[in-house]
C-alpha positions, -999 to 999 in steps of 0.1 A, spaced: -323 -451 460 -356 -466 448 -337 -483 420 -313 -499 445 -343 -511 466 -360 -525 436 -329 -545 427 -326 -557 463 -362 -568 462 -355 -587 430 -324 -603 446 -345 -614 475 -370 -631 451 -341 -648 432 -327 -661 465 -361 -675 475 -363 -693 442 -331 -712 446 -329 -748 454 -305 -740 483 -331 -717 499 -360 -742 493 -339 -770 508 -330 -749 538 -367 -739 544 -379 -775 540 -353 -789 564 -359 -760 589 -396 -771 590 -386 -807 593 -364 -799 623 -392 -779 639 -416 -808 635 -391 -832 652 -393 -819 687 -367 -844 700 -341 -833 674 -349 -796 679 -346 -799 717 -313 -818 713 -298 -792 690 -310 -763 712 -296 -780 743 -263 -786 726 -260 -750 715 -271 -736 749 -247 -758 768 -218 -751 744 -224 -713 746 -226 -715 784 -193 -734 786 -176 -709 762 -189 -680 782 -176 -695 814 -142 -702 798 -140 -666 785 -146 -655 821 -118 -678 833 -141 -702 852 -130 -738 857 -149 -763 836 -153 -796 854 -146 -828 836 -182 -840 838 -193 -809 820 -168 -816 792 -180 -852 790 -216 -839 789 -209 -817 759 -190 -845 742 -220 -868 747 -244 -842 733 -221 -837 704 -222 -874 696 -260 -875 698 -262 -844 675 -238 -859 650 -258 -892 648 -291 -875 643 -300 -875 606 -325 -847 609 -300 -824 625 -272 -834 601 -294 -826 571 -305 -793 586 -270 -782 595 -258 -791 560 -286 -771 544 -280 -742 567 -243 -742 558 -251 -743 520 -275 -713 525 -249 -693 544 -223 -701 517 -248 -687 491 -253 -656 511 -215 -651 515 -210 -655 477 -237 -629 472 -221 -606 497 -188 -610 480 -204 -601 446 -220 -570 462 -186 -558 475 -177 -522 466 -145 -509 450 -117 -534 446 -137 -563 458 -134 -557 495 -159 -539 518 -142 -511 536 
């Protein structure tokens, strides 16, 4: 067990030393320091989640609410700070998925 944990700790260090992780950390800090971009992204995610939850419950979504989400989506897609952050986040998640795949047990699939 201790051997596994030692290897896991080493894997964590290796991940932290990747360019992908460093880029994600840097852009996370950049997003946090840009309060307008951070608020815009939070607002977009909150409203999107709210709309999805209401749709899942069978609520009627008014046209103005759909237009509001579209407008927020356009603002998010035009914001360079957000675009760079989301791209770095996706690269980091892709790295973690590749690692998870390599850690799979047996015939390559987690059971």
